[in-house]
N, C-alpha and C positions, 0 to 999 in steps of 0.2 A: 554719146553716150560716157565718153572719154571725156567729156567738163561735166557732170555729174558726179562721178566718181572726184574728179578733182576734188570736188567743191566739199562731198559728205567725207573725203579723206582731209580733208583741210580742216572743215568743221573739228572730226573726231578728235586730231590727233591734238591741235590747238585746245579745243576743250579741258582734253588730257592734263594738258600745260597749268594751263589755267586755270583749272577748277585744285587740282594738287598743290599750286603755288600759294591758292588764296586758301587752302585748309592750310597749311604751315603757318602762313599766314597770321591766321583768325589765332592759331594756337599760340604760335609768339607773343602774340598782342595780351590774349588770354595770362602768360607767365609774366610776360613785363609789368602790365599796368599794378601787378600786384609786389613788381622790387624796387620800382625807379619812380621819381615822382613826377607830378603831374605837367612842372615845370620843364622838366628833362623833355617830355613831348611839345611842348613850346618852344623851345628849343630845338630841334630836331626841325619842327615845320620850318621854323625861320631857316633852319640849313635850306631845306630841299625849296622853300622859294627860289633862292639863288642857283643850287643846282638845277631845277628844270630849268631855269630861264635862260642859263650858264649853255645845258644842253641844245638848246634852239640853234643858237650858232656856230657850235660844232657840225650838229647836223645839216644846218642852214640850208635845210629844204632837199639837200642831194638824193637822200633817198627816197624821197618821193620822186623825184624826176627817175632817178633810175628806175623805179618800178612801172611808172609812167612811159615812158621811151622802150617803144619793143627792142628797135637794134641800136645796140653798145657800142662798140669796139675795144676791145682790150684796149689800147691807148689811152682811151677817153676814162676805157675805168681806171686805170692807173694813175691816172691826172688826180680825177674826182676822189682817190683813196688819198693823197699827195697833202690835195687842200683839205681833205677834213682830219689828219693830222698836226696840218699849220694852225688848222682853226683853234685843233684841240689844244696843242704847247699855247698859244695866244691867248685862248680866253681863262687857260687856267691864269697867266699870269697877269690877267686884269682881274679876276678874282682875289689874288693874292693881296694888291697893290689896294683893292673896293674894302677889303675886308674889316679895315681900321675905323673906314665911314661911318659901314655897315654898324660897327660894333658900336658906335658913337648916340648913330640915330636910333636904336634899342634898348640903348642906356644898360648893353652886356659886355663887359670888356674880353669874356672867355670867346665870344662869337669870332674874335680873328684867331686864333689857333685852329677853334672848330673848325672852321669856316676854310681854311689852309690846309688843313688834313684831309679833310673828306671832297675840297674840291680834285686831289689830284686822278679820283673815276672820270674827269674827263679829258684828261691825257691818255688813261689808259683805256677806256672806250671808244675814241678816236679809231685805235687799231683795227678794232675788229667791226667798227657799226658797216663796214659796205659786205665784208661775207654775211655778216643775218642780213642784209638785206637781199642780198641772191638770191641766199637759200628762199626767202618769203616770194620771190618773184620768182621763182622755180616752182614755187607750190612744193614741197620739201619741209612742211608743218612736223615730220617726226621726228627732223634732225634737231631744228630747231626746237620742238617742246622737252627733246634729251636732255639737252644740254642747258636750259631754261630749270628744269626741274633737279636738277642735282646740283647745279651752281644755288637754288635759295633753299637746297636743304643743306648743305653747308654753313649756307649765311643764317638760318635761323637755329642752327646748333652750336654756333658760337654766340648769339645774341643770347642765347639761356645760359649759358658759362659763362659770360661776361657780366649778366645782370647776377645773378646769383652770386658773384663775386666782386660785388659793390662798384663799378666799374661805370654805373650813371651814364652819362648820353652819350661813353664811348661803346657802351654797350647795342648802340645804334649804328652808330658813325663806323666801327671796326668792320662787322657783317657785309656791311654795304660794301666797303672798297673790296670783302673778300671777295664775294658774290661779283661784282666785274671784273675784277684778276683772272677768277677760271672761266665765268663765259667770255670773255674777248681770248683767251689764249685756247680754247678747245675751237673758238669758230672759225681763228684764224687756221687752225688747224686743219681741221676738217675745208675749210675752204679753198686753199691752196689745191689741196688734195682735189679737191671736187672743179673748182673754175681756173687755178694756174693762178698767176699774179706777172704783171710785166708792168715794172717802173717808167713810168713816164711822167713827162710835169710840161704839157701845153695848154695853156689858159686860154689860147684863139678857140682851140678846138672845141671848149665843153665849155663855152658862152652862153647856150642855149642849155643846157644842163643850170646854170649858176642861174640866171633871167627867171625860169621856173622857179626855181629852190628861191630867189629874192622874193615873189611873192607869200609862197609857203612860210618862209621862215619870220616875214612880218607880219604876215598872219598870227603865225606862232607865240610874237612877241608880245603881240595886243589881247591874244588868248591866253595866256598866260598870267599876263598881268592884269588884266579884268575879269578872270577866275581866283586868281588868289586874293583881290582886293580885302576881302575880308579876311583872311587868315593874317597878310600884311598890317593889315590897320587894328586889327586886336590886339597883335602885340603889342604893336604900339603905344595905342589908346587906354587898353583895360590891364593889358599886363603878360606877360608872359605865361601865368601857371589859369588863365583864363582862358588863353590860347590853347594850352594842353588838352583842357577840356573840352575845348569846343572842336578841337582840330581829331581827337581820337576818337569824336563821335561822329564828327563828319568822315573822317575815314574808314571808319565801320559802316557807314550805311552806303558809302557809295561802293561798298564793298563790291553787290550783285554789278554795276554797272565798269568795276574796273574786274571783274571776272567774263563780262559777257564784250563790251567791247573791243579788247584785243582781239577778242576772238573774231567780229566784225572786219577791222580793220586791216587788220594782218590777212584774211581771206578775202572778205568783201573787196578789198581794194585794186588785189589785181587781178580778181576777175569780173568788176567794173568796168576796167580801164579795160579788157581785151575787151568787152561791146558799148566802146561809149562814141560807136558809130549809128547803133541804135534807140533811140529815144524811148519809142515802146519797153526795151529788154531792160535797159537801166531803169527805167519807170517800175517797171513788173519787180524785177530785183530786188530794188528797196524797199517796194513799198512790203514785200515779204518779207524782206528783213527785219524792218520795225516792229511788225508782226509778231515774228518769231520771237524776238528779242522782251520785246514789252510781256509776252507771255510768261517767259521767266521771271522777270525782275518787277511786274506790278505784283503778284500773288505776297513776294519776299516782303516788298514795301508794306503790304495790306497787313501782314501777320507782324510788322516790325511796329506799324501803327497802334493796332489792338493788345499786342503784350510786349510792350515796351517795357515794362520795369521786372516782367520776368525775364526778359532777356538779357539786360544790363547785372541783375544778381547773379543770372548765370556763368554770363561768359565776363563781364566785368570787375562784378563783386560786390558788396550790398554796401558799398560808399559811393558807389555813382548809381544807386537806384533814383537818388533825388534827382538827375538826371533828364528822367525821364518827359518829362514837356519837349525839352530840347532835343530830343533825339525825336518825338512825332512828327512836330513842324520839320526836322531836316527830312522826316522819310517823305511827307508829301511833297517837299522841295526838291528830294532826288528821283521821284516821280517825272517829273517837267524836264529835271535835268537831264533825266535820263533820254527821254522821248529824241532830243537836241542833238545827241553823243553821234550816232551812226551817219547823220550830215555831213561830215568830215569826210569818209569815205564816199560820199556821191561828189562832194565837190572836188574832190584831187583825183576822183575816177573820168569826171569828164573835162578835167585840164583848166580847172577855171577857180586857182584858188585868191586869183584877186577881188572873187566873188567874199569868199569868209573872212579879206581882210580887212575890207569895208565894212563887212558887219560890224566885226570885233572891234574896230577901230569909234566906231560912236559907242560901245558900252564904254570904252576907257573916260567918253564923256562924262556919262550918271554915275555909275557902278562907285566911284570914288566919292561921288555926292550923297547916291542913296548910304553907303554902310557907314558912313563917318557920319552922319546923324544918326543914324538905328544904334550907333554902338555905346549910344548913351542913355543906351537901356538894356547893353550887358550883350554880354552872347547870343542871349534870345531875341532879344532884339534886333540884331543882325539878322540872326536866321528869319525874323519876320519879312527884316526887308528884301532880302532874297529869293523868300517866296513870291511875295508881292510882284517885282521887276518879273521873275520869270515866269508867271501867271498874264501877266499884261503882254509880253512879248510872244505866246501863242502863235495867234495869228499872224503878227508881223513876218517872225518869223519861218511859216510855213510861206509866204506869198513869196520872201527875199529869197531862203536858202532852195524851197523844196521848187515848188511851184516854176521858175523862173530857168529852172535847170531841167529838172525834168519833165513839166506840165502835170504833176499831179494835182488834183482838185483836192479843195480843203475837205468834201465829203470823199474822196478815194484815200486821202491822208489822215482824217481823224478817222474815217471806218476801218481803216488797218488797225486801230487801237482800241476801239469800239470793246471789241470781242475778249482781249485779255482784259479790260478796265473793270465790264460786267461780270466776268468769270470771276475775280480777285474782289470783286464788293461782296458777292454773293459765297464767296466763300470767307470774309470779314465777317459779314453779317453772324453768319454759322457759328464760328469761333466765338464770335464776343454773346451771342444769343448763349453758347454749351457755358460758357466761363461766370456771367452775369446769374442764369441764370438755375445753374445745376452743381457746377465746381468748381471751386478758387485754389481746389490745391494743388502744388505744384507740377506735382509728380503725372495728377493723370492731365497735365495740360500738356505733359512735354512726350508722356508716353503713351495717350490717346487722342485728346484735340490735333495735333498737328500732325499724327500718321490719317486722322479723319480726314483734314483739309486737306492735306494731301489728294486721300482716295476720293475727295472731291472735286479737287483739280484734274484728275486723270479723267475723269467722267466728265466733266461738263465741256474739256476739250476735244474729248473722242469726237459729242455728237454735236457741240457748238462750233470748236472750230478744227476742221478735219483735218487742215491743210498743216497748222504745226502740229499737230498727233502726230501723222504719217510721217513726218521730216524728221523726229525725235526717230522712231520707230528705224527709219531707215540706217538713222547714227546707230545706232546698238546693232541693228543686225549685221549691218559692214565694216 
C-alpha cells in the first residue's frame, strides 16, 4: 500500500511541476516569437545542442548509478559529488576552447561569446546535481516540484522583460543561467539539511558507479548526437533562420513528450529499480506506463494534426500559419517518438545501459545520411526523413529494447497502445467532421469543438480504457 501511495504522490507532484513549467514555457514562447527573430531561436538551438551534449559528461551517468544502487555510503556519495564538480569545471573549459571551432563550423562568429556565457551553467549545475538525484531516489518529488516551479517562474519573468527590451538571443540565455543558479542554490540548501554532506575523494571505492555510468554516458552521447542530428545539419546546410523555424515547431510539438517523459523518468525509474528482480512486475509496470502516457499524448497530437493552422495562429501568430504542413508531419513523427521515450527508464531500471548504448550507436551510422540527404528538400524534407526512419524502427525497437529486457511480446506492446490510438483517431474524425461540415469559425472551434473532443475523450476512456481512467481519478482524489 505504501508503494502505491508513493507512486501516486510521485506522479501527482511531478505532474504539477512539469505541467506548471510547460504552461509557463508555452506562454514564454508565445511572447518571445513576437519579439525575437527566427534566427535568434536558431542560434539558441545550436547553443542547446552543445549544452545538452556537455551536460552528459558533467553527470557522467553518476545520477543513474546513484538511483540504481540501493545502499551507498556517505563516503561514496562525497566522492561522487567531487567527481561531478570536477567534471563540470573540466567540461566548461573544454567548451570554452572549442567555441571558436563551433562558430567556424556554422559561420556564426557570435557563437563564441554566446557559448562561453551560457556554458557557465555546466559549472553551476554540477554543485547541486547530486542533491536533486537524492530527492528523486527518496521519492520526495514535492520538494523537487516546488524548487523547479519557482526557478522556472523567475526565468519566465526575466525572459519576457529582456525580450521586450530588445536583448535578442540574450533574452534566452540569461534566464537559463538565472534558473540554474536558483535551482542549484536551493537544492544545496535543502539537500544538506536532509542528507548532510561528507567530503571524500577515493576513486577506487566508486569504480562500480563510474563503470555503470560509463555505459550510460556512452549511450547518452550517441543518443544526443543522433537525436539532434536534424538540428545540427539544418543549422549547417539550410541556415540559422530555417533552423529557428524547424526547432520552434519541433520543440512545440514535443511539448507533450517533454511534459510526460520527465514524470515517467523521475517516478518510474526509481520505482522500477526497486522491482528489477521480478521480470513479470517489470513488464507489467512498463506496459501500464506506455498505456497511460499514450492515452494523454496521442489525443493531443491528433488535435495538432487536425487543427494545425488554428494552433499556429493562436499560439505563434499569423506569420507561422504557412508552417502548418511542417507541424503536421512533426506531429505524426512525435507520436512514434513518444512511444520510444519511456523505454529509457526500463533499460536503466534493468541495469542494462549497454543495450541502449549499442542501439543508439547504430543510429549514428544511418541518421547523418538520412538527415543530410533529406536536407536538400529543406526543413520539410528533414521532417519527412525523420518520420520514415522512426516508422521503419518500430518492430526492431520493440525486439531489441523491450522484448529482450522484459519479455513483452509484440502483441502485448502494441496492444497497450491500441486503445489510446483508436480513441484518438475517433476524436480526430469527430473534430475534422465538425470543422469541415458544420463550422470553421475559430472561436467555435476553440470554445465548443475542443471541449467536445475532451468530453468524448473522457467518455471513451471510461468505457474502453478503464485502467487509465481510474488511475487519473486516483491521482486527482489523493
